[in-house]
C-alpha positions in Angstrom: -31.9 -9.8 -23.3 -32.5 -9.3 -19.6 -30.2 -12.2 -18.7 -27.4 -10.7 -20.9 -27.7 -7.3 -19.2 -27.7 -9.0 -15.7 -24.6 -10.9 -16.7 -22.8 -7.7 -17.9 -23.6 -5.9 -14.7 -22.4 -8.8 -12.6 -19.1 -8.9 -14.6 -18.6 -5.2 -14.2 -19.1 -5.5 -10.4 -16.7 -8.3 -10.2 -14.0 -6.4 -12.1 -14.4 -3.4 -9.8 -14.1 -5.5 -6.7 -10.8 -7.1 -7.9 -9.1 -3.8 -8.8 -6.2 -2.5 -6.7 -7.1 0.1 -4.1 -5.6 3.5 -4.7 -4.2 5.5 -1.8 -6.7 8.1 -0.6 -5.1 10.9 1.4 -8.1 11.5 3.6 -7.8 8.7 6.2 -11.4 8.9 7.4 -12.8 8.5 3.9 -10.8 5.5 2.7 -12.3 2.1 2.7 -9.3 -0.3 2.8 -9.4 -3.7 4.4 -6.5 -5.6 5.9 -4.7 -7.4 3.0 -6.0 -5.1 0.2 -3.5 -4.3 -2.5 -2.3 -0.7 -2.6 0.1 1.0 -5.0 2.0 4.2 -4.0 4.6 6.3 -5.8 7.1 8.2 -3.7 10.7 8.6 -2.5 12.5 6.5 0.1 13.0 8.9 3.1 14.4 6.4 5.5 16.2 3.2 4.6 17.1 0.6 7.2 20.7 -0.3 8.0 19.6 -3.8 8.9 16.6 -6.0 9.7 14.2 -5.2 12.5 13.1 -7.6 15.3 10.7 -9.3 12.9 13.5 -10.0 10.4 12.2 -7.4 7.9 13.6 -4.3 6.4 11.4 -1.2 7.2 11.3 1.8 4.8 9.6 5.1 5.1 8.2 6.3 1.8 7.1 9.9 1.3 4.4 10.4 -1.3 1.7 13.1 -2.0 -0.4 11.9 0.9 2.3 11.8 3.6 4.4 9.0 5.0 4.0 5.3 4.3 5.9 2.6 6.1 6.8 -0.5 4.0 8.1 -3.7 5.4 10.0 -6.1 3.2 11.9 -9.3 3.4 14.4 -8.0 0.7 16.2 -4.7 0.2 14.7 -2.0 -2.1 17.6 -0.9 -4.3 16.0 2.2 -5.8 17.5 5.7 -6.0 14.9 8.5 -6.5 11.3 7.6 -7.2 9.9 4.2 -6.4 6.6 2.6 -7.2 5.5 0.3 -4.3 2.8 -2.4 -4.5 1.9 -4.0 -1.3 -0.7 -5.4 1.0 -2.3 -3.0 3.5 -1.5 -3.9 7.1 -4.4 -2.6 9.2 -2.9 -3.3 12.7 0.4 -1.5 11.9 -1.4 1.3 10.2 -3.5 1.9 13.3 -0.4 1.9 15.4 1.3 4.4 13.1 -1.7 6.8 13.2 -1.8 6.6 17.0 1.8 7.8 17.3 1.6 10.1 14.2 4.5 8.3 12.5 2.7 7.8 9.2 -0.8 6.9 8.1 -0.4 3.7 6.1 1.7 0.5 6.4 2.3 -2.0 3.6 3.8 -5.4 3.3 5.9 -5.2 0.1 4.9 -7.3 -2.9 6.8 -5.5 -5.6 9.0 -2.4 -5.9 9.9 -0.7 -9.2 12.4 2.1 -9.7 11.4 5.0 -11.9 
């Protein structure tokens, strides 16, 4: 019985660790590591006219928490609300916070139009 309970607890912990991180508006309280998956829902505020120096498209997405910068190898073709899933970019996020140009940066994995 004890082994069964220990197994159930270990399974629950493993499931929580693999879950996607949700965006937390308070920057100081979030615990996000570089490469963690994050999903945000918002509207495209600024869309690029072309690729940046790194060869990516760079979008600014406005959501309930503020501004997110999303880099992508492909164009996002959404009008209106978009759901973005991406990997957290710690270095770019720190740079954005320093210049107050946004508070989170993501490398796009998937974009869905709503």
